[in-house]
C-alpha positions in Angstrom: 0.0 0.0 0.0 1.3 3.5 -0.8 0.6 6.9 0.6 -0.3 10.1 -1.4 3.4 10.6 -2.3 3.7 7.0 -3.6 5.8 5.8 -0.7 5.4 2.2 0.2 4.3 1.4 3.8 6.6 -0.8 5.8 3.5 -2.7 7.1 2.1 -5.6 5.1 -0.9 -4.3 3.0 -3.1 -7.2 4.3 -2.5 -6.2 7.9 -2.8 -2.5 7.2 -6.2 -3.0 5.7 -7.4 -4.6 9.0 -5.8 -2.2 11.5 -8.0 0.4 13.2 -7.3 3.3 15.6 -7.6 2.0 19.2 -9.4 5.2 20.2 -12.0 5.7 17.4 -12.0 2.2 15.7 -11.7 4.0 12.3 -9.2 2.8 9.6 -5.6 4.0 9.7 -3.6 5.3 6.8 0.1 5.2 6.1 1.8 8.6 6.1 5.3 8.3 4.7 6.3 11.8 5.7 5.7 11.0 9.3 6.7 7.4 9.1 3.6 6.5 11.0 0.0 5.2 10.8 -2.4 8.1 11.1 -5.9 8.2 12.5 -7.5 11.3 10.9 -10.5 10.9 13.2 -8.5 11.0 16.4 -5.7 13.3 15.1 -3.1 10.8 16.2 0.0 9.3 14.5 1.1 5.8 15.7 4.7 4.9 15.1 5.9 1.9 13.2 9.1 0.3 14.6 10.9 -2.3 12.6 7.8 -2.9 10.5 5.6 -3.4 13.6 2.8 -0.9 14.3 2.8 0.4 17.9 -0.9 1.0 18.5 -0.7 2.3 22.0 -2.3 5.7 22.8 0.6 6.6 25.1 3.0 6.1 22.1 0.9 8.2 19.6 1.8 11.7 18.6 -0.9 14.4 18.2 -1.1 15.9 14.7 
């Protein structure tokens, strides 16, 4: 899966299609500029470390 800039997400596309924000339960999107999975509904960016999404609210960054 790619972002708007055409950058490929380091997360498997199958997994990315199933991941949701733990706060809002809405889909996440890959943001290559941030290097994170973004929840537009919550205004949070979740980091991806070594290809593993860290979907903990305490690790998320407000955007």
